[in-house]
N, C-alpha and C positions, 0 to 999 in steps of 0.2 A: 936442703930443700928439694922437694919433688915438684915436677911440673906436670900437671894434669891437663890433657887436651881432649879434643874430639867432640866438644859440645858446640852448640850454636853460638855460645858466648865467647868462644876462643879458649885460649889456654889460661889456666889459673895457677898461681903459685901457692903451695900449701907448705907451711913451715912444719917440720917434724917436731912433735911435742915430746918432751922428756918428763914424764910424770913419775910419781912414786912407784906406781905399778911397773912402769918400764924399767926403772932402776932395780926393783926387787926381782923381776923376772930375769934381768941381765945377770944379776948375782947368782941366781939359781942355775942359770944355764952354764955359767962359768964353772960352778962347783959340781954340777950333776949332769951336764949336757951330753957327756959321752954315752950314757945309758938311758937318760930320761928326757922326754919332751915336756916342757912346762908352759902353761898359759893361764890366763885369767878369764873367767866367764862373768861378765857383768850381770848384775841382778837389779831388779827395780827397787828393791829395798836392801840396804846394807852395802857392804864393800865388794861383794861378788864372791865367787867360789874359785879358789886357787886349785889348779889341777896339774897332775903329772901322770905320764904313762911311759912304760918302757918302750924303747924303739923296737926291741926284738919281740915284744909280746903286748899287743894293744889290748889284750884282755886283762892285763894287770894295770890298774890305774889307782890314783889316790886323789881324794877331794879333801880340801881343808878350808877353814874359814879365815885363815890369815897366812901371809908368807912365812911367818915364824913357825906356825904349826905345820905347814907343808914341808919346811926344811927339816923339822924334827922327824916327820914321817918318812921323808926321803932318806935321811940318815939311817933310820931303822932298816928300811928295805934295800938300800943301796948295797950293803955288804952281801946280801944274798944274791941280788941281781948280778953283781960282779963275778960271783962264783959260778952261777948258773949260765949266764949269757956272755961271759967274757970272750969266748971264741967267735960269737956271732955279732958282736957289737960293730966292727968296721963294715961288714957287709950290709947291715940293716939300716945304718944311719942315712945313707944316700946323701942328698943335697939338702938337708934340713937346715933352714936359716935360723 
């Protein structure tokens, strides 16, 4: 649980939610987090856009309509990223959570 404070109403406890999206993003981060940052962009209609980009090259990104599709595309691009950016990966990751 997180504790949010600083309002006129005092502190409020907020329970961390574990959703399908959180679980899917967690699995993607475990599998590809060394070279890729992954996130979900919510949309007004539909399930959102699943996104990934290289830590070493923010110009290379992937958008997909599902976590399964994003995983397929990451698998395709991950081999190349590992060859091209393997020496840069530790320096570019920083403190990404």
